[in-house]
N, C-alpha and C positions, 0 to 999 in steps of 0.2 A: 733536182737536187742531186741526182746520181752523179752528175759530172763534177759537182762541187765537192762532194764527200764520197769518193769512189771506194774507200776502204773503211772498215770498222776501226774505231780508235783502239790503240794499243793499251791504253789505261782508261778506266772509267771512273777513277776516284776523283772527287772534287779538287779543284786547285786550292791549296792552302795559302791564305793571305796573312801576312804579318800585320801587326797593328799600324805601323807607319803607312803601309800600302792601303789599308782600309781608310785611314784618315785622308790620304790624298784623293782617293776615289770619292769619298763622301763630300769633301770640300769642293771638288770639281763638279759634282752633281748639284750641290747647293748653289754654286756660282752660275751654272747654266740656267737653273730655275730662276734665280734672282734676276739675271739679265733678261730672261724672257718675260718675267712678270713686271719688272720695274726698271726699264732701261734708261729712262730720262737722266738720272744723275750721272750715269756712266757716259752717256752721249755728251752731256755738258762738260764733263771733265776732259773728255777726248778733244772737244773743240777748244777748250781753254789751253790744253797742253800743246796743241798744234798751232795755236795762234802765235807762239814764239817764233815760228818759222815763216810767218807771212811777211812778205817784203824782202826776203833774202834773195829771191830770184831777180828782183829789180836792180840789185846792186851790180 
């Protein structure tokens, strides 16, 4: 880790997050957990959405 962080930080105060930033982070975390636990509906939606493009290469 010495090569990764060769110098001590200039500031040790925590990063202040605004409410919109917190909302974006929490929604992203929830989305990752939801996709990991229950992926089937998202897979089915993706397959249905890409089915629009099937057959275009044959033209």
